[in-house]
N, C-alpha and C positions, 0 to 999 in steps of 0.2 A: 504494500500500500504506500503510495506516494503522497505528496502534498503539492497542490497547485496554488501558486500565488497569482491572483487576478488583480491587476491594477484597474481602478475605476474612478471616474469623477462623480458617479451617481447621476440621478435624474433620468428622465425619459430617454435621452440619447444613449445612455449606457445599458439599456435593457437588453439589446442583442448580445452584448458582451457578457452580462450576467448569465443570460440563458445559455450561451455557448460554454461558459466555464462550468456551470452546473451540469450540463449534459456531458462534458468531458469527464468531470469528476465521477459521475454515475457510471459512465462507460468503463473507466479505468479502476474504479473502486478507490479513488483518492479522496482525501479531505481537501477543503478549500480554505485559503486565507485571502480575504478581500483587503486590498490596500488602497488607501486614499493618501495622496501626498499634497500637503498645503505648500505649494511652490509659488512664492511671491517674487521670484527673481525678475519678473517682468516689470516690477514697480521701480520707480526712481528711489534709490536708497537714501536720498538726502532728506526725505520726509519721514524720518524714523518713527515718530509716533503713529503716523498713518499706516506704515508697513506693519507694525506690531498689531494694530487694531484689525487690519485686513487679514493678517495671518491667523489671528485668534478666531475671527469669524469664519474663515475657510475651514479651520480645524473643527469647529462646532458643526458646520454644515456637513463636513465629511463624516463625522460620527453619526449624524442622523441618517445620511445616505447609506452608510455601511450597516447600520442596524437593520434597515429595510432589506439589504442584500442578504444579510445573514439569516433573517427570517424566511426569505424566499428559498434559500438553499435548504434550510432545515425542514421546511414544509415539503420538500421533495426528497427527503431522506438522505441528504448530504451533510456531513459534519462540517461546520464552518466557524471560522474565527474572523475577527476584524482587527485591523491595525491602521492607525493614523500616524503619519510622520510629517515633520516639517523639514523642508530643504528642497534640493533640486531633484527632479523626478528620477533621472537615470541613476544617480548615486544612491538614492533612497531605495530604489527597486533592487539594486545589487545587494545593498546591506540587508534589506528585509528578506531577500531570497536566502541569503546565507544564515541569517538569524533563525528563520523558521524551518530550514532544511528543505526548501522547495526543490521539487524534481522537474517542475515545468513552470514557466511564466506565461500568462495569458494577457494579451493586449487586445483592445477592441479596434475596429476599423473606424476611421474618421467619418463622422456624420454631421451635417448641418454647418452653420456658419460659426459655431463656437468650438469646432474641433481643434484639439491641441496640435495635431499634425496634419500636414497636407497628405493626400493619398500617396503621393510619390515619395515622401520622405520617411514614412513609417517603416517600410522594409529595411532601409539602411539603419534606422534607429534600432530595430529589432535585432539585426545582425550584430551591431556593435554591442548591444546589451547581452546577447547570447555569448559572444566572445569574452566579455568582461566577467559575466556571472558564471560561465562554464556550464550552463544548463540550457536545455531547449527553450526557445521563445516561440510561441505560436500566436498568430494573429487570427482572431475569430470574427 
């Protein structure tokens, strides 16, 4: 039995990713760890009080979204945990994968105007992440 680390932003756009990760976990007999990373690196760091406030709000939102994801997995018979981190997405994914002993990292495909990645850049990100983490990265 392995452990799948599923990075998610939560919300409606993440539903296909959650569904795909849950289906994979059921198929493989793996448990799931849903990860939300509060990454505020896009903000101008000169407004430090604003950055701290936004980061805290993102973290709270992430906890709420992950609670929903965990309930969804559990309702389908998949053991699930949640993890919220602050920092840069790639480094936190690698650290979390090592920390939880992940055997697979799942990323979602970009959807809508608020997608973090362009469709063309996600495979390169996944390949670099796979090389750095030393485990398979799958885009669902």
